[in-house]
KEVEXTOR-788706 format. One record per residue (C-alpha): residue number from 1; residue in one letter; x negated, y, z negated. Coordinates in steps of 0.5 Angstrom, whole numbers, plus 2048, in hexadecimal, padded with zeros to 3 digits. Layout:
<rs>
   i aa   u   v   w
 NUM  A   X   Y   Z
...
</rs>
This chain:
<rs>
   i aa   u   v   w
   1  X 73E 90C 755
   2  X 740 906 758
   3  X 743 8FF 756
   4  X 740 8F8 758
   5  X 745 8F3 75A
   6  X 744 8EC 75B
   7  X 744 8EA 763
   8  X 749 8E4 766
   9  X 745 8DD 766
  10  X 746 8DD 76E
  11  X 745 8E4 770
  12  X 73F 8E9 76C
  13  X 742 8EF 76F
  14  X 74A 8EE 76C
  15  X 74B 8EE 765
  16  X 74E 8E8 762
  17  X 755 8E7 761
  18  X 755 8E7 75A
  19  X 753 8EF 75A
  20  X 755 8F1 761
  21  X 75A 8F6 75E
  22  X 756 8F9 759
  23  X 751 8FA 75F
  24  X 757 8FD 762
  25  X 759 902 75C
  26  X 752 904 75B
  27  X 750 906 763
  28  X 757 909 763
  29  X 755 90F 75E
  30  X 74E 910 761
  31  X 74A 90B 75D
  32  X 744 907 761
  33  X 744 900 760
  34  X 73F 8FB 761
  35  X 73F 8F4 762
  36  X 73B 8EE 75F
  37  X 73A 8E6 761
  38  X 73C 8E4 75A
  39  X 739 8DC 75C
  40  X 732 8DE 75E
  41  X 732 8E1 757
  42  X 735 8DC 753
  43  X 733 8D6 757
  44  X 72D 8D8 75A
  45  X 72A 8DD 756
  46  X 728 8E1 75C
  47  X 72A 8E8 75A
  48  X 727 8EA 761
  49  X 72C 8E7 765
  50  X 732 8E8 760
  51  X 731 8EF 761
  52  X 72F 8EF 768
  53  X 735 8F4 76A
  54  X 734 8F9 765
  55  X 731 8FF 767
  56  X 72C 903 763
  57  X 72D 909 75F
  58  X 72A 910 762
  59  X 72A 912 75B
  60  X 72B 90F 754
  61  X 733 90B 754
  62  X 737 908 74F
  63  X 73C 903 750
  64  X 741 8FF 74D
  65  X 741 8F7 74F
  66  X 748 8F4 750
  67  X 747 8ED 751
  68  X 747 8E6 74E
  69  X 744 8E4 748
  70  X 73C 8E4 748
  71  X 738 8E0 741
  72  X 733 8E6 73E
  73  X 72D 8E4 743
  74  X 731 8E4 749
  75  X 733 8EB 747
  76  X 72C 8ED 746
  77  X 72B 8EA 74C
  78  X 730 8EF 750
  79  X 72E 8F4 74C
  80  X 727 8F4 74D
  81  X 728 8F3 755
  82  X 72D 8F9 756
  83  X 728 8FE 751
  84  X 722 8FC 757
  85  X 727 8FF 75C
  86  X 728 905 757
  87  X 72F 903 755
  88  X 730 902 74D
  89  X 735 8FE 74A
  90  X 73A 902 745
  91  X 738 8FD 73F
  92  X 730 8FA 73E
  93  X 730 8F3 73D
  94  X 730 8F4 736
  95  X 736 8F7 736
  96  X 739 8F2 73A
  97  X 738 8ED 736
  98  X 739 8F0 72F
  99  X 741 8F0 732
 100  X 741 8E9 736
 101  X 73F 8E5 730
 102  X 742 8E5 72A
 103  X 73E 8E3 725
 104  X 73A 8EA 728
 105  X 740 8EF 726
 106  X 744 8EB 720
 107  X 73F 8EE 71B
 108  X 742 8F4 71C
 109  X 749 8F2 71D
 110  X 74A 8EC 718
 111  X 74F 8F0 714
 112  X 754 8F1 71A
 113  X 753 8EB 71E
 114  X 755 8E4 71C
 115  X 750 8E0 717
 116  X 74A 8DC 71C
 117  X 744 8D8 71B
 118  X 740 8D6 720
 119  X 73A 8D1 722
 120  X 735 8D2 728
 121  X 734 8CB 72C
 122  X 730 8C6 72D
 123  X 733 8C4 727
 124  X 73A 8C2 727
 125  X 73A 8BC 722
 126  X 740 8BB 71F
 127  X 73D 8BC 718
 128  X 73B 8C3 71A
 129  X 741 8C4 71C
 130  X 745 8C2 716
 131  X 740 8C6 711
 132  X 741 8CC 715
 133  X 748 8CB 714
 134  X 748 8CA 70E
 135  X 74A 8D1 70A
 136  X 751 8D1 70F
 137  X 754 8CB 70B
 138  X 75A 8C9 70E
 139  X 75B 8CF 712
 140  X 75D 8CD 71A
 141  X 757 8D0 71F
 142  X 756 8D2 726
 143  X 74F 8D0 729
 144  X 74C 8D3 72E
 145  X 745 8D5 731
 146  X 742 8DC 72F
 147  X 746 8DE 736
 148  X 74C 8DA 738
 149  X 751 8D5 735
 150  X 755 8D0 738
 151  X 75B 8D3 736
 152  X 75F 8D0 73C
 153  X 75E 8C9 73A
 154  X 760 8CC 733
 155  X 762 8C5 72F
 156  X 75C 8C1 733
 157  X 756 8C6 733
 158  X 758 8CC 72E
 159  X 75C 8CB 729
 160  X 75A 8C7 722
 161  X 760 8C6 71D
 162  X 75B 8C6 717
 163  X 754 8C7 717
 164  X 754 8C1 712
 165  X 756 8BD 716
 166  X 74F 8B9 718
 167  X 753 8B5 71F
 168  X 757 8BB 720
 169  X 751 8BF 720
 170  X 74C 8BA 724
 171  X 752 8B8 729
 172  X 754 8C0 72C
 173  X 74C 8C2 72B
 174  X 74A 8BC 730
 175  X 74F 8BE 735
 176  X 74D 8C5 734
 177  X 746 8C3 736
 178  X 747 8BF 73B
 179  X 74C 8C4 73F
 180  X 747 8C9 73F
 181  X 741 8C5 740
 182  X 73C 8CA 743
 183  X 740 8D1 742
 184  X 73F 8D0 73B
 185  X 73D 8D7 739
 186  X 737 8D6 733
 187  X 73B 8D2 72D
 188  X 742 8D0 72A
 189  X 746 8D5 726
 190  X 74B 8D3 722
 191  X 750 8D8 720
 192  X 756 8D9 71B
 193  X 75D 8D7 71E
 194  X 760 8DE 71D
 195  X 768 8DE 71E
 196  X 769 8E4 722
 197  X 771 8E7 725
 198  X 773 8E2 72A
 199  X 774 8E3 731
 200  X 776 8DE 735
 201  X 773 8D6 738
 202  X 76F 8D7 73E
 203  X 773 8D4 743
 204  X 76D 8D0 746
 205  X 769 8CE 740
 206  X 76D 8CD 73A
 207  X 76A 8D2 736
 208  X 76D 8D6 731
 209  X 76C 8DE 734
 210  X 76C 8E3 72E
 211  X 76D 8EB 72F
 212  X 766 8ED 731
 213  X 763 8F3 734
 214  X 75D 8F5 738
 215  X 759 8FC 737
 216  X 754 8FD 73A
 217  X 74E 903 737
 218  X 74A 907 73B
 219  X 745 90B 737
 220  X 749 90A 731
 221  X 750 90C 734
 222  X 755 908 735
 223  X 757 909 73D
 224  X 75D 904 73E
 225  X 761 8FF 73A
 226  X 765 8FA 73D
 227  X 769 8F3 73B
 228  X 764 8ED 73C
 229  X 769 8E8 73E
 230  X 76C 8E7 744
 231  X 772 8E4 741
 232  X 776 8E6 73C
 233  X 77B 8EB 73A
 234  X 777 8F1 738
 235  X 77E 8F5 739
 236  X 77F 8FA 732
 237  X 777 8FB 730
 238  X 777 902 732
 239  X 777 903 72A
 240  X 772 8FE 728
 241  X 76D 8FF 72D
 242  X 766 8FE 72A
 243  X 763 904 724
 244  X 75D 907 729
 245  X 75B 90B 725
 246  X 75B 905 71F
 247  X 757 902 725
 248  X 752 907 727
 249  X 750 908 71F
 250  X 74F 900 720
 251  X 74B 900 725
 252  X 746 906 725
 253  X 740 902 723
 254  X 741 8FD 72A
 255  X 73B 8FE 72E
 256  X 73E 8FE 734
 257  X 740 903 738
 258  X 745 8FF 73C
 259  X 749 8FA 739
 260  X 750 8F7 737
 261  X 753 8F5 732
 262  X 759 8F0 731
 263  X 75E 8F2 72B
 264  X 764 8EE 728
 265  X 769 8EF 722
 266  X 768 8EA 71C
 267  X 770 8E6 71B
 268  X 76F 8E7 714
 269  X 76E 8EF 712
 270  X 76D 8F3 719
 271  X 767 8F3 719
 272  X 762 8F5 71F
 273  X 75C 8F0 71F
 274  X 757 8EF 725
 275  X 757 8E9 728
 276  X 751 8EB 72E
 277  X 74C 8EF 730
 278  X 749 8EF 737
 279  X 745 8F3 73C
 280  X 74A 8F7 740
 281  X 746 8F6 747
 282  X 748 8EE 746
 283  X 74F 8EE 742
 284  X 755 8ED 747
 285  X 759 8F3 749
 286  X 760 8F0 745
 287  X 766 8EF 74B
 288  X 76A 8F5 748
 289  X 765 8FA 748
 290  X 764 8FE 74F
 291  X 75E 8FE 752
 292  X 75F 905 755
 293  X 760 908 74D
 294  X 75A 904 74B
 295  X 755 906 750
 296  X 758 90D 74F
 297  X 756 90E 748
 298  X 750 90A 748
 299  X 74C 90D 74E
 300  X 74D 914 74B
 301  X 74B 912 744
 302  X 744 90F 747
 303  X 742 916 74C
 304  X 743 91A 745
 305  X 73F 916 741
 306  X 738 917 73E
 307  X 733 913 742
 308  X 72C 911 741
 309  X 727 910 746
 310  X 724 90A 749
 311  X 71F 906 745
</rs>
């Protein structure tokens, strides 16, 4: 079993600085790590160059990618290139897309997450947007693409005070599309704004932070729970941790071996809601999580799992 990390932009033999500590944690536990040239993969679509330092496996080998987000087509390119070397990523391209794109997982969990609707491009006309927003009435919303929001531009390109305010919707959506530009993932998603239990105000962006947690799930088991935000005081939360057994039951039908689920409690009644799902390979490890604990919990679980042969 090995881990696949992104290499440093300037030195393919060194890990990207953002993943240095994770590489060290994995290697300290005795796990092999390979580095890929991320830019060659996504900009040049040159998988041979991207994987030029990845040693082929002598026998079928399972791997976990820990790196920057990839669009589904890019992930499939990586998956196939590694497969040609006898290395199989833990999540298939279909499983990756299932957790990476909100419209893929939303039908499974609609009753336990803020109400959402979406538009697939290229028609992002204001008339088309206002038409899909009609069921929200005058409720506040947030806008994002199929993967990410611009939450650190909260009032500028994320939060919409009223779904019925045509001018306000146009202003925020237009700015969101400008900022996302070529990084836009597939389409626009509109989600009902839910007031979760407050935590703090972000020191740089000024966005409101809520008492949110990230859970990593491997083969149906929660292997790590950590506070989502690096800012704010989570002290006193010992008796108010996410209900792991309930969350496991909710996500039983998620079609992925390794994924993350972000949860928070609604302020009005304390009910836990799902904020987001994500593929576990490209989900950031929260600052407050101990990297050694993460890899110690992750690697043995993968080793003991049932593994299918390479197709």
